C-alpha positions in Angstrom: -53.8 -41.5 -11.4 -53.3 -45.3 -11.3 -55.7 -47.5 -13.2 -57.0 -49.0 -10.0 -57.8 -45.5 -8.6 -59.6 -44.6 -11.8 -61.6 -47.8 -11.7 -62.5 -47.2 -8.1 -63.7 -43.8 -9.0 -65.9 -45.3 -11.7 -67.3 -47.8 -9.2 -68.2 -44.9 -6.9 -69.9 -43.1 -9.8 -71.9 -46.2 -10.7 -73.0 -46.5 -7.0 -74.1 -42.9 -7.0 -75.9 -43.5 -10.3 -77.8 -46.4 -8.7 -78.9 -44.1 -5.8 -80.0 -41.5 -8.3 -81.9 -44.0 -10.4 -83.8 -45.2 -7.3 -85.4 -41.7 -7.2 -85.7 -41.4 -11.0 -86.4 -44.9 -12.4 -87.1 -43.5 -15.8 -83.3 -42.8 -16.0 -82.9 -46.6 -16.1 -83.2 -46.3 -19.9 -79.6 -45.0 -19.8 -78.2 -48.1 -18.1 -78.1 -50.5 -21.1 -76.3 -48.0 -23.4 -73.8 -47.5 -20.5 -73.3 -51.3 -20.2 -72.7 -51.4 -24.0 -70.2 -48.6 -23.8 -68.2 -50.4 -21.1 -68.2 -53.6 -23.2 -67.1 -51.6 -26.2 -64.3 -50.0 -24.1 -63.1 -53.4 -23.1 -63.1 -54.7 -26.7 -61.3 -51.5 -27.9 -58.7 -51.8 -25.1 -57.9 -55.4 -26.2 -57.6 -54.3 -29.8 -55.3 -51.4 -29.0 -53.2 -53.6 -26.7 -52.7 -56.0 -29.7 -51.4 -53.0 -31.8 -48.7 -52.3 -29.3 -45.3 -53.9 -29.9 -45.1 -55.1 -26.3 -48.9 -55.9 -25.8 -50.1 -59.0 -24.1 -50.8 -62.1 -26.2 -54.3 -63.4 -26.6 -53.4 -66.3 -24.3 -52.0 -64.0 -21.6 -55.1 -61.8 -21.7 -57.3 -64.9 -21.5 -55.5 -65.9 -18.3 -55.7 -62.4 -16.8 -59.4 -62.1 -17.6 -60.3 -65.7 -16.8 -61.9 -66.3 -20.2 -61.1 -68.5 -23.2 -58.4 -67.4 -25.7 -61.0 -67.5 -28.5 -63.2 -65.0 -26.5 -60.3 -62.6 -26.3 -59.7 -63.0 -30.0 -63.4 -62.3 -30.8 -63.2 -59.2 -28.5 -60.1 -58.0 -30.4 -62.0 -58.3 -33.7 -65.0 -56.4 -32.4 -62.6 -53.8 -30.9 -60.8 -53.4 -34.2 -64.1 -52.8 -36.0 -65.0 -50.2 -33.3 -61.7 -48.5 -33.8 -62.1 -48.4 -37.6 -65.5 -46.9 -37.2 -64.3 -44.3 -34.8 -61.3 -43.4 -36.9 -63.6 -43.0 -40.0 -66.1 -41.0 -38.0 -63.3 -38.7 -36.7 -61.8 -38.5 -40.1 -58.3 -39.7 -39.1 -57.7 -41.3 -42.5 -59.1 -38.3 -44.3 -57.0 -35.9 -42.2 -53.9 -37.7 -43.4 -55.0 -37.6 -47.0 -55.9 -33.9 -46.7 -52.5 -33.1 -45.3 -50.8 -34.9 -48.2 -53.1 -33.2 -50.7 -52.2 -29.8 -49.3 -48.5 -30.5 -49.4 -48.8 -31.8 -53.0 -50.7 -28.7 -54.0 -48.2 -26.4 -52.4 -45.3 -28.4 -54.0 -43.7 -28.7 -50.5 -42.1 -32.0 -49.4 -43.3 -33.6 -46.2 -40.6 -33.0 -43.6 -42.4 -34.7 -40.7 -40.4 -37.3 -39.0 -41.8 -40.8 -39.6 -43.9 -41.9 -36.6 -43.7 -38.4 -35.2 -46.3 -35.6 -34.9 
């Protein structure tokens, strides 16, 4: 699925949510957390893009988004913080450490190819 198709689907879902909320206005309490989630997704996407060898520069992203370069930079900082929090919560770092501890305990060398799975 192309990104544009995915975004169009999300727009349709938001429109459906609006119709649903018209009949259940108490559900409006869920809108602000959803807005925050979308903002966080944008910040995280910018941060991940910056980690890629061929990612867009801050200046290029600023032009694409129609915002200042400094704003993109601030979003990248927020996105990196969100990623660090997520990785900690999911235990990504501790999983690597656990793997190495198990190998050390077993006295077995790590034969995984660098950068591989």
